[in-house]
A tleap script that builds the chain and sets N, CA, C and O, in Angstrom:
source leaprc.protein.ff14SB
mol = sequence {
  NMET LYS GLY ARG LEU SER GLN TYR LEU LYS
  SER PHE PRO GLY ARG PRO TYR GLY GLU PHE
  THR ASP ILE ALA SER SER GLY ASP ARG LEU
  TYR TYR PRO LEU ASN ASP SER GLY MET HIE
  ILE TYR PRO ASN PRO THR GLU GLY TYR PHE
  GLU ILE HIE LEU PRO GLU SER HIE PRO SER
  GLY LYS TYR LYS VAL VAL SER THR THR GLY
  SER LEU ILE ASN THR GLY CYS PHE THR ASN
  GLY ARG LEU SER LEU PHE LEU ALA ASN ILE
  PRO ALA GLY CYS TYR PHE ILE THR ALA PHE
  ASN ASN HIE GLU SER LEU SER GLY LYS ILE
  ILE LEU ASN ARG LEU CARG
}
set mol.1.N position { -60.519 -62.259 13.449 }
set mol.1.CA position { -59.470 -63.046 14.020 }
set mol.1.C position { -59.914 -63.945 15.245 }
set mol.1.O position { -59.520 -65.102 15.390 }
set mol.2.N position { -60.744 -63.319 16.079 }
set mol.2.CA position { -61.062 -63.847 17.272 }
set mol.2.C position { -61.786 -65.183 17.068 }
set mol.2.O position { -61.513 -66.140 17.793 }
set mol.3.N position { -62.727 -65.269 16.074 }
set mol.3.CA position { -63.368 -66.487 15.810 }
set mol.3.C position { -62.421 -67.643 15.405 }
set mol.3.O position { -62.470 -68.727 15.986 }
set mol.4.N position { -61.569 -67.390 14.409 }
set mol.4.CA position { -60.533 -68.290 14.016 }
set mol.4.C position { -59.613 -68.816 15.004 }
set mol.4.O position { -59.394 -70.026 15.071 }
set mol.5.N position { -58.988 -67.864 15.876 }
set mol.5.CA position { -58.235 -68.260 16.958 }
set mol.5.C position { -58.968 -69.039 17.838 }
set mol.5.O position { -58.439 -70.073 18.245 }
set mol.6.N position { -60.249 -68.703 18.266 }
set mol.6.CA position { -60.986 -69.526 19.255 }
set mol.6.C position { -61.155 -70.917 18.661 }
set mol.6.O position { -60.988 -71.889 19.398 }
set mol.7.N position { -61.480 -71.085 17.355 }
set mol.7.CA position { -61.713 -72.427 16.781 }
set mol.7.C position { -60.353 -73.255 16.844 }
set mol.7.O position { -60.370 -74.455 17.116 }
set mol.8.N position { -59.221 -72.589 16.592 }
set mol.8.CA position { -58.015 -73.227 16.512 }
set mol.8.C position { -57.622 -73.836 17.956 }
set mol.8.O position { -57.224 -74.985 18.147 }
set mol.9.N position { -57.798 -72.920 18.853 }
set mol.9.CA position { -57.447 -73.318 20.242 }
set mol.9.C position { -58.387 -74.479 20.828 }
set mol.9.O position { -57.952 -75.338 21.595 }
set mol.10.N position { -59.670 -74.422 20.407 }
set mol.10.CA position { -60.649 -75.372 20.808 }
set mol.10.C position { -60.343 -76.726 20.130 }
set mol.10.O position { -60.814 -77.754 20.616 }
set mol.11.N position { -59.597 -76.759 19.063 }
set mol.11.CA position { -59.350 -78.026 18.380 }
set mol.11.C position { -58.354 -78.926 19.171 }
set mol.11.O position { -58.160 -80.066 18.750 }
set mol.12.N position { -57.736 -78.509 20.245 }
set mol.12.CA position { -56.742 -79.323 20.912 }
set mol.12.C position { -57.496 -80.428 21.711 }
set mol.12.O position { -58.463 -80.165 22.426 }
set mol.13.N position { -57.001 -81.657 21.548 }
set mol.13.CA position { -57.663 -82.682 22.318 }
set mol.13.C position { -57.613 -82.417 23.768 }
set mol.13.O position { -56.571 -82.034 24.302 }
set mol.14.N position { -58.726 -82.613 24.432 }
set mol.14.CA position { -58.784 -82.378 25.998 }
set mol.14.C position { -58.711 -80.916 26.383 }
set mol.14.O position { -58.701 -80.572 27.565 }
set mol.15.N position { -58.659 -80.041 25.359 }
set mol.15.CA position { -58.709 -78.571 25.694 }
set mol.15.C position { -57.772 -78.199 26.902 }
set mol.15.O position { -58.236 -77.772 27.959 }
set mol.16.N position { -56.446 -78.383 26.687 }
set mol.16.CA position { -55.562 -78.098 27.742 }
set mol.16.C position { -55.536 -76.795 28.313 }
set mol.16.O position { -54.980 -76.597 29.393 }
set mol.17.N position { -56.120 -75.854 27.641 }
set mol.17.CA position { -56.120 -74.388 28.062 }
set mol.17.C position { -57.351 -73.887 28.575 }
set mol.17.O position { -57.552 -72.688 28.766 }
set mol.18.N position { -58.344 -74.977 28.846 }
set mol.18.CA position { -59.567 -74.627 29.531 }
set mol.18.C position { -60.679 -74.188 28.485 }
set mol.18.O position { -60.485 -74.356 27.281 }
set mol.19.N position { -61.745 -73.671 28.933 }
set mol.19.CA position { -62.781 -73.176 28.046 }
set mol.19.C position { -62.449 -71.852 27.467 }
set mol.19.O position { -61.775 -71.054 28.119 }
set mol.20.N position { -62.886 -71.572 26.278 }
set mol.20.CA position { -62.532 -70.277 25.632 }
set mol.20.C position { -63.729 -69.493 25.407 }
set mol.20.O position { -64.230 -69.405 24.285 }
set mol.21.N position { -64.224 -68.899 26.469 }
set mol.21.CA position { -65.479 -68.154 26.282 }
set mol.21.C position { -65.265 -66.591 26.125 }
set mol.21.O position { -66.169 -65.844 25.751 }
set mol.22.N position { -64.085 -66.197 26.420 }
set mol.22.CA position { -63.980 -64.641 26.349 }
set mol.22.C position { -62.542 -64.286 25.807 }
set mol.22.O position { -61.816 -63.601 26.527 }
set mol.23.N position { -62.135 -64.674 24.695 }
set mol.23.CA position { -60.847 -64.462 24.208 }
set mol.23.C position { -60.853 -62.998 23.607 }
set mol.23.O position { -61.726 -62.606 22.832 }
set mol.24.N position { -59.815 -62.249 24.035 }
set mol.24.CA position { -59.701 -60.780 23.626 }
set mol.24.C position { -58.352 -60.651 23.323 }
set mol.24.O position { -57.517 -61.425 23.791 }
set mol.25.N position { -58.029 -59.592 22.459 }
set mol.25.CA position { -56.658 -59.243 22.013 }
set mol.25.C position { -56.248 -58.040 22.568 }
set mol.25.O position { -57.046 -57.108 22.667 }
set mol.26.N position { -55.033 -57.943 22.964 }
set mol.26.CA position { -54.458 -56.636 23.494 }
set mol.26.C position { -53.106 -56.538 22.830 }
set mol.26.O position { -52.086 -56.998 23.343 }
set mol.27.N position { -53.144 -55.889 21.612 }
set mol.27.CA position { -51.903 -55.789 20.852 }
set mol.27.C position { -51.540 -57.200 20.341 }
set mol.27.O position { -52.382 -57.891 19.767 }
set mol.28.N position { -50.286 -57.616 20.555 }
set mol.28.CA position { -49.895 -58.957 20.072 }
set mol.28.C position { -50.030 -59.940 21.256 }
set mol.28.O position { -49.478 -61.033 21.130 }
set mol.29.N position { -50.721 -59.662 22.415 }
set mol.29.CA position { -50.835 -60.612 23.441 }
set mol.29.C position { -52.241 -61.100 23.517 }
set mol.29.O position { -53.115 -60.337 23.105 }
set mol.30.N position { -52.562 -62.208 23.963 }
set mol.30.CA position { -53.867 -62.730 24.180 }
set mol.30.C position { -54.062 -63.051 25.640 }
set mol.30.O position { -53.148 -63.391 26.392 }
set mol.31.N position { -55.315 -62.917 25.975 }
set mol.31.CA position { -55.614 -63.373 27.387 }
set mol.31.C position { -57.068 -63.879 27.340 }
set mol.31.O position { -57.897 -63.449 26.538 }
set mol.32.N position { -57.308 -64.814 28.253 }
set mol.32.CA position { -58.559 -65.495 28.279 }
set mol.32.C position { -58.672 -66.265 29.654 }
set mol.32.O position { -57.668 -66.607 30.281 }
set mol.33.N position { -59.847 -66.493 30.044 }
set mol.33.CA position { -60.041 -67.344 31.331 }
set mol.33.C position { -59.284 -68.697 31.139 }
set mol.33.O position { -59.290 -69.337 30.088 }
set mol.34.N position { -58.665 -69.036 32.227 }
set mol.34.CA position { -57.988 -70.365 32.158 }
set mol.34.C position { -58.809 -71.394 32.708 }
set mol.34.O position { -58.504 -72.574 32.531 }
set mol.35.N position { -59.918 -71.032 33.419 }
set mol.35.CA position { -60.835 -72.008 33.881 }
set mol.35.C position { -62.282 -71.419 33.976 }
set mol.35.O position { -62.471 -70.277 33.558 }
set mol.36.N position { -63.215 -72.078 34.456 }
set mol.36.CA position { -64.598 -71.758 34.423 }
set mol.36.C position { -64.833 -70.567 35.401 }
set mol.36.O position { -65.850 -69.877 35.348 }
set mol.37.N position { -63.909 -70.387 36.225 }
set mol.37.CA position { -64.059 -69.308 37.354 }
set mol.37.C position { -64.117 -67.887 36.760 }
set mol.37.O position { -64.760 -67.020 37.353 }
set mol.38.N position { -63.508 -67.632 35.680 }
set mol.38.CA position { -63.567 -66.342 35.144 }
set mol.38.C position { -62.190 -65.523 35.512 }
set mol.38.O position { -62.074 -64.321 35.275 }
set mol.39.N position { -61.314 -66.201 36.030 }
set mol.39.CA position { -60.020 -65.504 36.467 }
set mol.39.C position { -59.231 -65.281 35.119 }
set mol.39.O position { -58.959 -66.229 34.383 }
set mol.40.N position { -58.897 -64.044 34.848 }
set mol.40.CA position { -58.177 -63.564 33.772 }
set mol.40.C position { -56.748 -63.349 34.027 }
set mol.40.O position { -56.464 -62.498 34.870 }
set mol.41.N position { -55.755 -64.014 33.407 }
set mol.41.CA position { -54.320 -63.830 33.652 }
set mol.41.C position { -53.669 -63.442 32.327 }
set mol.41.O position { -53.796 -64.156 31.332 }
set mol.42.N position { -52.995 -62.345 32.321 }
set mol.42.CA position { -52.410 -61.851 31.019 }
set mol.42.C position { -51.190 -60.838 31.404 }
set mol.42.O position { -51.185 -60.171 32.439 }
set mol.43.N position { -50.247 -60.822 30.508 }
set mol.43.CA position { -50.020 -61.773 29.337 }
set mol.43.C position { -49.589 -63.108 29.994 }
set mol.43.O position { -48.972 -63.223 31.053 }
set mol.44.N position { -50.014 -64.074 29.193 }
set mol.44.CA position { -49.620 -65.466 29.634 }
set mol.44.C position { -49.464 -66.318 28.491 }
set mol.44.O position { -50.492 -66.584 27.867 }
set mol.45.N position { -48.307 -66.826 28.074 }
set mol.45.CA position { -46.997 -66.729 28.839 }
set mol.45.C position { -46.502 -65.243 29.115 }
set mol.45.O position { -46.887 -64.258 28.485 }
set mol.46.N position { -45.595 -65.243 30.146 }
set mol.46.CA position { -45.072 -63.902 30.451 }
set mol.46.C position { -43.480 -64.099 30.719 }
set mol.46.O position { -42.927 -65.186 30.884 }
set mol.47.N position { -42.904 -62.909 30.726 }
set mol.47.CA position { -41.442 -62.883 31.033 }
set mol.47.C position { -41.307 -62.589 32.584 }
set mol.47.O position { -40.209 -62.733 33.122 }
set mol.48.N position { -42.283 -62.226 33.222 }
set mol.48.CA position { -42.248 -62.045 34.584 }
set mol.48.C position { -43.370 -61.141 35.198 }
set mol.48.O position { -43.867 -61.359 36.303 }
set mol.49.N position { -43.705 -60.148 34.407 }
set mol.49.CA position { -44.855 -59.371 34.833 }
set mol.49.C position { -46.209 -59.875 34.285 }
set mol.49.O position { -46.319 -60.278 33.127 }
set mol.50.N position { -47.250 -59.837 35.177 }
set mol.50.CA position { -48.488 -60.263 34.752 }
set mol.50.C position { -49.544 -59.627 35.590 }
set mol.50.O position { -49.287 -59.232 36.727 }
set mol.51.N position { -50.829 -59.510 35.008 }
set mol.51.CA position { -52.002 -59.011 35.795 }
set mol.51.C position { -52.945 -60.143 35.881 }
set mol.51.O position { -52.968 -61.108 35.117 }
set mol.52.N position { -53.824 -59.898 37.021 }
set mol.52.CA position { -54.853 -60.881 37.082 }
set mol.52.C position { -56.199 -60.075 37.413 }
set mol.52.O position { -56.150 -59.233 38.310 }
set mol.53.N position { -57.205 -60.263 36.836 }
set mol.53.CA position { -58.572 -59.718 37.047 }
set mol.53.C position { -59.390 -60.976 37.424 }
set mol.53.O position { -59.429 -62.047 36.818 }
set mol.54.N position { -60.087 -60.585 38.649 }
set mol.54.CA position { -60.903 -61.651 39.112 }
set mol.54.C position { -62.394 -61.183 39.015 }
set mol.54.O position { -62.697 -59.999 38.868 }
set mol.55.N position { -63.307 -62.211 39.109 }
set mol.55.CA position { -64.729 -61.846 38.967 }
set mol.55.C position { -65.264 -61.115 40.202 }
set mol.55.O position { -64.637 -61.085 41.261 }
set mol.56.N position { -66.399 -60.553 40.024 }
set mol.56.CA position { -67.020 -59.631 41.058 }
set mol.56.C position { -67.122 -60.347 42.317 }
set mol.56.O position { -67.200 -59.671 43.343 }
set mol.57.N position { -67.135 -61.630 42.392 }
set mol.57.CA position { -67.296 -62.480 43.622 }
set mol.57.C position { -66.000 -62.401 44.398 }
set mol.57.O position { -65.974 -62.801 45.562 }
set mol.58.N position { -64.910 -61.898 43.805 }
set mol.58.CA position { -63.585 -61.871 44.447 }
set mol.58.C position { -63.082 -60.403 44.485 }
set mol.58.O position { -62.080 -60.112 43.832 }
set mol.59.N position { -63.753 -59.432 45.243 }
set mol.59.CA position { -63.134 -58.101 45.185 }
set mol.59.C position { -61.888 -57.851 45.884 }
set mol.59.O position { -61.098 -56.977 45.527 }
set mol.60.N position { -61.711 -58.617 46.881 }
set mol.60.CA position { -60.490 -58.492 47.703 }
set mol.60.C position { -60.261 -59.862 48.413 }
set mol.60.O position { -61.178 -60.660 48.609 }
set mol.61.N position { -58.851 -60.090 48.817 }
set mol.61.CA position { -58.513 -61.289 49.442 }
set mol.61.C position { -57.014 -61.522 49.376 }
set mol.61.O position { -56.227 -60.599 49.166 }
set mol.62.N position { -56.668 -62.699 49.549 }
set mol.62.CA position { -55.236 -63.091 49.528 }
set mol.62.C position { -54.944 -64.001 48.283 }
set mol.62.O position { -55.816 -64.599 47.653 }
set mol.63.N position { -53.585 -64.023 48.011 }
set mol.63.CA position { -53.179 -64.898 46.878 }
set mol.63.C position { -51.893 -65.722 47.314 }
set mol.63.O position { -51.171 -65.369 48.246 }
set mol.64.N position { -51.691 -66.817 46.572 }
set mol.64.CA position { -50.382 -67.475 46.694 }
set mol.64.C position { -50.006 -67.948 45.365 }
set mol.64.O position { -50.856 -68.300 44.548 }
set mol.65.N position { -48.713 -67.965 45.121 }
set mol.65.CA position { -48.124 -68.548 43.803 }
set mol.65.C position { -47.198 -69.715 44.348 }
set mol.65.O position { -46.407 -69.588 45.283 }
set mol.66.N position { -47.424 -70.882 43.610 }
set mol.66.CA position { -46.666 -72.038 44.011 }
set mol.66.C position { -46.113 -72.665 42.666 }
set mol.66.O position { -46.652 -72.523 41.568 }
set mol.67.N position { -44.941 -73.389 42.921 }
set mol.67.CA position { -44.438 -74.111 41.798 }
set mol.67.C position { -45.158 -75.536 41.530 }
set mol.67.O position { -46.030 -75.978 42.277 }
set mol.68.N position { -44.725 -76.149 40.463 }
set mol.68.CA position { -45.293 -77.386 40.179 }
set mol.68.C position { -44.932 -78.437 41.228 }
set mol.68.O position { -45.556 -79.495 41.319 }
set mol.69.N position { -43.930 -78.121 41.999 }
set mol.69.CA position { -43.503 -79.100 43.151 }
set mol.69.C position { -44.174 -78.723 44.421 }
set mol.69.O position { -43.997 -79.432 45.412 }
set mol.70.N position { -44.957 -77.628 44.480 }
set mol.70.CA position { -45.637 -77.161 45.695 }
set mol.70.C position { -44.890 -76.243 46.511 }
set mol.70.O position { -45.364 -75.906 47.596 }
set mol.71.N position { -43.679 -75.757 46.089 }
set mol.71.CA position { -42.992 -74.759 46.807 }
set mol.71.C position { -43.665 -73.347 46.699 }
set mol.71.O position { -44.065 -72.889 45.629 }
set mol.72.N position { -43.748 -72.739 47.833 }
set mol.72.CA position { -44.362 -71.396 47.809 }
set mol.72.C position { -43.425 -70.493 47.211 }
set mol.72.O position { -42.239 -70.517 47.540 }
set mol.73.N position { -43.936 -69.593 46.243 }
set mol.73.CA position { -43.066 -68.651 45.492 }
set mol.73.C position { -43.339 -67.217 45.978 }
set mol.73.O position { -42.445 -66.389 46.156 }
set mol.74.N position { -44.746 -66.976 46.193 }
set mol.74.CA position { -45.091 -65.539 46.567 }
set mol.74.C position { -46.443 -65.671 47.180 }
set mol.74.O position { -47.237 -66.559 46.870 }
set mol.75.N position { -46.674 -64.704 48.105 }
set mol.75.CA position { -48.015 -64.511 48.710 }
set mol.75.C position { -48.256 -63.029 48.956 }
set mol.75.O position { -47.326 -62.226 49.020 }
set mol.76.N position { -49.459 -62.715 49.084 }
set mol.76.CA position { -49.852 -61.369 49.364 }
set mol.76.C position { -51.390 -61.060 49.318 }
set mol.76.O position { -52.210 -61.974 49.416 }
set mol.77.N position { -51.726 -59.863 49.180 }
set mol.77.CA position { -53.209 -59.461 49.141 }
set mol.77.C position { -53.468 -58.778 47.934 }
set mol.77.O position { -52.553 -58.221 47.328 }
set mol.78.N position { -54.794 -58.769 47.476 }
set mol.78.CA position { -55.285 -58.048 46.366 }
set mol.78.C position { -56.561 -57.247 46.798 }
set mol.78.O position { -57.226 -57.567 47.784 }
set mol.79.N position { -56.850 -56.200 46.000 }
set mol.79.CA position { -58.005 -55.346 46.206 }
set mol.79.C position { -58.599 -55.089 44.758 }
set mol.79.O position { -57.944 -55.236 43.726 }
set mol.80.N position { -59.957 -54.676 44.815 }
set mol.80.CA position { -60.505 -54.199 43.675 }
set mol.80.C position { -60.628 -55.334 42.596 }
set mol.80.O position { -60.870 -55.038 41.426 }
set mol.81.N position { -60.471 -56.549 42.972 }
set mol.81.CA position { -60.497 -57.600 42.047 }
set mol.81.C position { -59.342 -57.694 40.963 }
set mol.81.O position { -59.447 -58.288 39.890 }
set mol.82.N position { -58.254 -57.031 41.404 }
set mol.82.CA position { -57.168 -57.034 40.489 }
set mol.82.C position { -55.854 -57.230 41.252 }
set mol.82.O position { -55.727 -56.931 42.439 }
set mol.83.N position { -54.946 -57.721 40.536 }
set mol.83.CA position { -53.557 -58.063 41.115 }
set mol.83.C position { -52.518 -57.856 40.037 }
set mol.83.O position { -52.672 -58.347 38.918 }
set mol.84.N position { -51.437 -57.115 40.370 }
set mol.84.CA position { -50.212 -57.097 39.405 }
set mol.84.C position { -49.040 -57.591 40.066 }
set mol.84.O position { -48.752 -57.222 41.205 }
set mol.85.N position { -48.279 -58.489 39.344 }
set mol.85.CA position { -47.127 -59.081 40.061 }
set mol.85.C position { -45.986 -59.173 39.008 }
set mol.85.O position { -46.217 -59.304 37.807 }
set mol.86.N position { -44.721 -59.094 39.549 }
set mol.86.CA position { -43.591 -59.333 38.771 }
set mol.86.C position { -42.824 -60.434 39.560 }
set mol.86.O position { -42.357 -60.262 40.686 }
set mol.87.N position { -42.754 -61.522 38.880 }
set mol.87.CA position { -41.988 -62.668 39.405 }
set mol.87.C position { -40.533 -62.523 38.926 }
set mol.87.O position { -40.229 -62.822 37.771 }
set mol.88.N position { -39.692 -62.095 39.756 }
set mol.88.CA position { -38.307 -62.075 39.333 }
set mol.88.C position { -37.430 -63.116 40.042 }
set mol.88.O position { -37.766 -63.642 41.103 }
set mol.89.N position { -36.363 -63.364 39.439 }
set mol.89.CA position { -35.304 -64.305 40.058 }
set mol.89.C position { -35.875 -65.748 40.263 }
set mol.89.O position { -35.396 -66.483 41.127 }
set mol.90.N position { -36.869 -66.127 39.486 }
set mol.90.CA position { -37.229 -67.569 39.538 }
set mol.90.C position { -37.149 -68.157 38.214 }
set mol.90.O position { -37.305 -67.408 37.250 }
set mol.91.N position { -36.906 -69.511 38.014 }
set mol.91.CA position { -36.695 -70.088 36.778 }
set mol.91.C position { -37.940 -70.030 35.842 }
set mol.91.O position { -39.071 -69.818 36.279 }
set mol.92.N position { -37.685 -70.213 34.652 }
set mol.92.CA position { -38.871 -70.377 33.639 }
set mol.92.C position { -39.609 -71.626 34.025 }
set mol.92.O position { -39.004 -72.556 34.558 }
set mol.93.N position { -40.809 -71.674 33.790 }
set mol.93.CA position { -41.622 -72.773 33.994 }
set mol.93.C position { -43.108 -72.558 34.213 }
set mol.93.O position { -43.607 -71.495 33.844 }
set mol.94.N position { -43.888 -73.548 34.820 }
set mol.94.CA position { -45.169 -73.406 35.074 }
set mol.94.C position { -45.383 -73.247 36.527 }
set mol.94.O position { -44.792 -73.979 37.322 }
set mol.95.N position { -46.271 -72.245 36.943 }
set mol.95.CA position { -46.562 -71.854 38.252 }
set mol.95.C position { -48.010 -71.758 38.417 }
set mol.95.O position { -48.665 -71.485 37.412 }
set mol.96.N position { -48.595 -71.935 39.499 }
set mol.96.CA position { -50.030 -71.918 39.799 }
set mol.96.C position { -50.306 -70.789 40.827 }
set mol.96.O position { -49.588 -70.619 41.812 }
set mol.97.N position { -51.395 -70.026 40.536 }
set mol.97.CA position { -51.797 -68.952 41.464 }
set mol.97.C position { -53.189 -69.314 42.019 }
set mol.97.O position { -54.069 -69.767 41.286 }
set mol.98.N position { -53.343 -69.118 43.227 }
set mol.98.CA position { -54.645 -69.352 43.855 }
set mol.98.C position { -55.072 -67.994 44.599 }
set mol.98.O position { -54.335 -67.479 45.439 }
set mol.99.N position { -56.228 -67.486 44.259 }
set mol.99.CA position { -56.748 -66.363 44.899 }
set mol.99.C position { -57.869 -66.809 45.826 }
set mol.99.O position { -58.731 -67.568 45.383 }
set mol.100.N position { -57.909 -66.393 47.062 }
set mol.100.CA position { -59.006 -66.846 47.919 }
set mol.100.C position { -59.529 -65.694 48.862 }
set mol.100.O position { -58.823 -64.745 49.202 }
set mol.101.N position { -60.721 -65.861 49.213 }
set mol.101.CA position { -61.343 -64.954 50.194 }
set mol.101.C position { -62.040 -65.755 51.186 }
set mol.101.O position { -61.784 -66.959 51.200 }
set mol.102.N position { -62.913 -65.270 52.051 }
set mol.102.CA position { -63.607 -66.050 53.036 }
set mol.102.C position { -64.623 -67.099 52.491 }
set mol.102.O position { -65.011 -68.024 53.204 }
set mol.103.N position { -65.016 -66.940 51.284 }
set mol.103.CA position { -66.054 -67.756 50.680 }
set mol.103.C position { -65.615 -68.768 49.725 }
set mol.103.O position { -66.213 -69.843 49.685 }
set mol.104.N position { -64.575 -68.518 48.910 }
set mol.104.CA position { -64.182 -69.453 47.802 }
set mol.104.C position { -62.757 -69.195 47.373 }
set mol.104.O position { -62.155 -68.211 47.800 }
set mol.105.N position { -62.220 -70.029 46.563 }
set mol.105.CA position { -60.877 -69.861 45.960 }
set mol.105.C position { -60.953 -70.101 44.497 }
set mol.105.O position { -61.773 -70.886 44.019 }
set mol.106.N position { -60.120 -69.443 43.797 }
set mol.106.CA position { -59.951 -69.519 42.369 }
set mol.106.C position { -58.541 -69.812 42.048 }
set mol.106.O position { -57.631 -69.287 42.690 }
set mol.107.N position { -58.307 -70.715 40.980 }
set mol.107.CA position { -56.886 -70.968 40.632 }
set mol.107.C position { -56.635 -70.789 39.220 }
set mol.107.O position { -57.594 -70.912 38.459 }
set mol.108.N position { -55.452 -70.509 38.738 }
set mol.108.CA position { -55.026 -70.451 37.430 }
set mol.108.C position { -53.569 -70.864 37.266 }
set mol.108.O position { -52.841 -71.076 38.235 }
set mol.109.N position { -53.163 -70.973 35.969 }
set mol.109.CA position { -51.708 -71.359 35.604 }
set mol.109.C position { -51.111 -70.202 35.049 }
set mol.109.O position { -51.753 -69.442 34.324 }
set mol.110.N position { -49.868 -70.012 35.357 }
set mol.110.CA position { -48.897 -68.959 34.805 }
set mol.110.C position { -47.771 -69.633 34.190 }
set mol.110.O position { -47.090 -70.432 34.832 }
set mol.111.N position { -47.532 -69.340 32.929 }
set mol.111.CA position { -46.360 -69.789 32.280 }
set mol.111.C position { -45.274 -68.751 32.147 }
set mol.111.O position { -45.455 -67.708 31.519 }
set mol.112.N position { -44.133 -69.058 32.756 }
set mol.112.CA position { -43.126 -68.079 32.841 }
set mol.112.C position { -41.988 -68.363 31.877 }
set mol.112.O position { -41.384 -69.434 31.926 }
set mol.113.N position { -41.687 -67.394 30.987 }
set mol.113.CA position { -40.556 -67.631 29.938 }
set mol.113.C position { -39.585 -66.615 30.308 }
set mol.113.O position { -39.908 -65.472 30.629 }
set mol.114.N position { -38.353 -67.060 30.256 }
set mol.114.CA position { -37.121 -66.199 30.317 }
set mol.114.C position { -36.454 -66.182 28.910 }
set mol.114.O position { -35.955 -67.201 28.432 }
set mol.115.N position { -36.466 -65.065 28.311 }
set mol.115.CA position { -35.911 -64.908 27.008 }
set mol.115.C position { -34.338 -64.641 27.024 }
set mol.115.O position { -33.653 -64.818 26.017 }
set mol.116.N position { -33.864 -64.245 28.125 }
set mol.116.CA position { -32.489 -63.838 28.222 }
set mol.116.C position { -31.716 -65.084 28.616 }
set mol.116.O position { -30.496 -65.031 28.773 }
savepdb mol mol.pdb
quit
């Protein structure tokens, strides 16, 4: 399945979901890097809870989540290259997360769905 799914996703013009170098399946959810930085965000889309795994170059630092209009939604710190968040009480939509330390920053997109 991994090969067929990867080929299907790569067929989109302009590759709106980024490069697909490490698609993995976890039950019925898929996660993959959203950019060349290696930031993994899953499940994505999500109903609110998600996890982020960062590359070894980002063992600890700070993060911020912003809306498409630039409004600050959430900030905090992460350690061990991992971050777990639950975004409650905000509307469904697209949000951006940036993880940064003293050396660099990594960014990714979060799609928030509200099924209720």
